[in-house]
Steps between C-alpha positions, in 0.01 A plus 500: 500500500832451324696182459753611757231542771348160418836326535553664837158380628572143390832510675340619824227233479766229491747637749276632779352159601847348500629774728198471735535122537872538563448756774237286677727197483792689647281635782384147595855368494618789713231438765585130516869576530434745784298236688771239452775737607312616809420139595862395455629793706241436773596132524869590510436761767310254719769237451779741591304623803448142615871427466595812692248418775642146517853636548379749760315221684823300508685805636235542774511134592880506524473802729243333721709184520796698632277696740351177641842345574508367859818686592362822349181486705679405824791743469288795386245426773775490766661816368164675489424393858840627620462837334147553629614414856789741476274774364258438788784525754466139625787284617656333193769297675297184487448540128870574446594183689269298279707325233379570146677356196789262509325265254516435125823692465359814670703627796350609832302821437562812707156656528648825631699565181379742228453226236456184703368293207774585248613136487143388449466739201810353338374150566167579336688639196690174469181302538331699220791429272496132582130452422537691167296801604538837319537673840847657504505741796288539817453695820339380829303766688296494817141609528608863530708482185835503679768297322603177676735385226556522124719359224803688372352612165158605625406857385122513461309768686131500398381821336161435659576562867176325606580175317658326804228611739228397255652154451532441876149625573341293222728202567550470121807475282514827303697605194686828499645685204752372248834681505865496392750383758832668565656259250233594238318168543120501464325407826149468637430575864277265712382527861389179680381511863656263762239324714610349830380162621251690713336634184620856567685702234842571648685644200550476128741399228583767240637325193658592168417256217626486145278676241676339202262198467209738441700730271628209291148365472367833372786561254429172312189661354719706262566185296137476384514770227685814392315739732350268762603589852405442863611714792410569859513812713451563866302789653692769681369681806381795285318272257760513220601178323863377517608240246656186656597335171702612203282620216553354157566841354668652806755268661587749775144533632511255791473697830591822308196575287203643689166584337313775689147420609377810316587350159253213557685271261406129483771417754337748743158344440646152555564595864122513550362217284441205735279319249708581196383666180595573137608846387557663161737782587850634460777328693795654682657589161189678375436218247145377441470154658255234620564428869374253758544630857447355848596576859698236694309502833779372723740784413277760335713479187361588157549237229480605132511266199493687168559496127523794260182570305700522177623142550166368617321641198789425267320227300190717458706802402693293251176363357353849488813624323487219243130556443547874456785445256287254304200732495697806399693300245174392343370853496826627361506234231149587379574872512829455317328302230237769471739794520763357269280367225231747404572817693867536395422452132238773510727730695794446264288572195358811664845622605644441151217690333535794743875519440457499124247782528741715712784445253275609215421815704873586525591358843808305393602415863211254535597131519283189517775296673334165426774234484280190473605255229170490316314690229396788725856531630642511148258773404584703814877472441458616142312809617766567771783474247327743266440750782860466627645567155278802449587636846876452446486686168301781657739528800811509279343768283403707805849473656674595176274799452551615861878456474514694174288779643724518809822494298367772273441737793757397765877501536634144503774560760329715764136413440415873479289651225706574188552799275217402267248497784629835628459655156142372485425662837653828386295486179180450698581780746576738208126505431433638849613863483276607791721338771866527587716193454861455610777287358830404666809359332724308742857390424732299729828656612784249529328220309766498229768438763310195626478359149867570427636368831269209579347403167157520347360232729557728801357790299184297435468429875530875568227582244266239652555636855457863387180408318359342815596799715351750258179294479473515880522882495233584241127505568196370319427648157867587436674333205859384554674369189852409398588730212821319412843420648512659846228756422151490644197718434225585749166636374274668755149568357317802647804593714637853527861602542492523881360150550733362233796654685400312817489177301845574359640546848349166609664334202835638616438320832509169316877547468575575866593137557785333317388240244604143575591265215690174475814709445459714813355840594467784250439867589287657226294816467277640231439813292139601441359739241147624575262693270127578516254557213285809452240626255773606262743212565416147388626185668735441207665832581496412871672169430775673306540769768528239779762313301707817453472595868608154606810508288587852620470383859708191430764710328522744789507206750232657712283305733212696642479279806865431576598578860844337498659176389291190446692321775412776749132472416519122531638527856251772597204292390638184660532680836155653467331171402704287742656280231838480674636151579801386705684193372767309688813306398657260755851541645641158591780418743727207410723402793620164371402262220152362547406758768283789383286757678280794408689803633270772370357661190533813289186703428430627146226736384267409212207684342198304384367658179126532440506217248673266748860540380802567723704823469860451619703767686733563205200631307424783745760542779740719299218752443377521861795424727614862529157661552244503778301228322792260555499584872129418525565175313772411755262570789246258359766235442633540856151474655394193305828314533510547879133402524572176314796423727287566810230258381756230422660534845164493675394183317837333558583436133835682531746491788639779715821492295318578175620836354323710238700719257338819369607701193430871546597797282772744608241778489289321765802411716611865512159623612544661848210304647601162356652366825194598702270354235689170504496486880125562511438236234705243693312575819158492332566167331672345808801403288843481664754743345754216486281329240516792254780581252507830307682463168688810385501565124847493334671842472223648720584817692353402836522722807739334754269619778228279354727196524573581862129525576432166328769328705361654820162348412664161444426494125776347285637683194596322179687641201313376191641391163858502615703395198298643216758781507852424636502845663216391729747320724620839620155576643538226760757712684290818479156356582620217728204269428422183695438290191651495152271379222740397225403427142621149416656637178763677706592168661515311171860618458719245679763770574271782614253289699729398791613862546142631507398240758813574701426876502146437623617261770764748619226760538282240678227515239251219449499401133191423295564405139222598261414354161602138568351291222695171483634239739851553370491869593377417849769234549777739400366777726461262793865398462588871550315497836171657384198364689207722393357481150219650295396432144292303251672178606277507811194694386381800305325793668137408568191625678498483878241221520696288250831574676381402846317192366822379341753614760311532830563263793167322445576435133597152392757374413785664691728760345780252441272241348343764277837624375620147431175418320474821294861551395677178602720710725746247643849634562811315607656605826 
């Protein structure tokens, strides 16, 4: 047996007896505390029961005193005799002529009245008050239960319909149920029989007494401790228990909280405990408690006196807690001494030796990590420092070697393999004359223009993008390397001419999309020279042949895959891949200074490139506006713009006066079916024609019949870019538009501007000024009478979701507040 095991046995030999004695002591204390608590609760319960019985006895005696009053016995007896004679059909005239009353302040009683003893009832109420009784209201009834008289505030009707009969038959004063009066006063009902001088029961008094003396007595028990409590409940006809007193932890319980008999809680058991008993159970809150219960025989009430178990056993629990802390502290102290004296030293030495062995074996990442300020710690830190220095030297050497190897074989700008690596591949493949190998030389067309116009930084961005696109097109096993400048070489091992041609065509596809740089979009293509080896032609010859073919193709400006302009292909692919976007720029109405409103918006088309860039209309519209592709583009724009407007109207973010301007090409407008297409689109999208404006291009030859059809539909016509050419003003007479969109540059001339506005007003044209960028421009235009504006002063074109978030009715703040905040647009009147 080792020293560690022996120390553990000694520890157990000392601690186990201490723990056993402690547990026995706690158990004895707990039993004594239980006995004392039960005895105290039982004494309190008996005392409270005795007090309640004393009060109830007083109530019964007060009731009997009133019932035995001379006037009560005589008057009730006479009234009872009169009623029995009348019921039997006998002559009652003699009885009526008999004078009853007229004494002690009571007037002569009319026995034939409904309540002949009403004055007697009031007199008894006064008498009860004079003698200090708790009787507050009463009713006098005859032997049949018929009312002979009652006080004004009497309300009690016994729930037990046999209570009156039982009291009269047994000739005993009986207690009814406790209840709340009409004025929310607690009452206890009592029935006391009235016995005539002849010894015969002739009626009864039904009395309401105050319950407060009993309730106040019970509530005083709460002052004993934090959880001590006494309460009473009365049985209901179905056996349930109804609380008569407020509970310490439920102040609304009196006469409102009912415990069903089925729950069999202590309060339910108290209704059937005539001798009283002690319970260990959960109270009405579900909290473990010690309870003393007893049934009050006179009323059948259940009395409960209780205290929470946690409070009753508090001293024992506290002692147990202290003892446990002491015991565990002792154990912990011994274990700590053991664990932190011998065991840690051995473990540290073992860990240090193991780390040193791993470092000697070449594992330089191993650390002892012993920071103790002693001899072992100093040794461990020395070993860690040595290992850290060796690892750092090794890591630096590895990184430098890897970087040098990468730089030797890769192009620094693009990250592609370089010319040296490509030559090595070609040299290796030269030894394999049994298989065909293909080589492609690729040169960029238009790259020199990018460098000359935008600088070498833009040229570097183009080379990086091209490299990424070419890498995406080639497959596994193919070598792509930058040969130099804007030349690339592709080596295809084991690939014949046919397969290599397919690869070349896929590389052409990499240039279908314009290349986006920080300077804008650039339309580039490529020239590819392709050659394949044979048994008689080495790869060196193939490389030279591919280079010659590439330069011949570049010189002849041939592109094997070209199907039209780059812009045309960009639009075709955007339509096919659904990369078309509609952006919107707000048109703002400005009636008077400080009053702004969103009048509408102009829709603009954008193309989202594959790499996430945005292609603007000026980069492709000139190439497609006069061909069928432009017409298809217009159809998409029309459909999406109207769909957006329909959604905005349906969701209530734009008003009924919101108008959307659409720019369409002259080619689309002159299509014979354009009017029908527009009408169908409006109907399908549920957009009102009055909310749509078709903008005519400047100098466009538009069929007048089309304009007539548009006006018949209710669609407004606007002449766009009025003012970019002074001759455009003449088109207003020929085309007769509804709206003139004037470039603000035309109105910058203080002499020309008033005449232009005057011409438009004479022809009853609404004026929208485009290109407004400053507050000064807007102020000058507003002074000329212009009220509709569009330009960067308000907002740039933006996606539909951004536009409606910023300008919709539900956006915050309002349009005026936004303009004032964004551009400080405050104009003098």
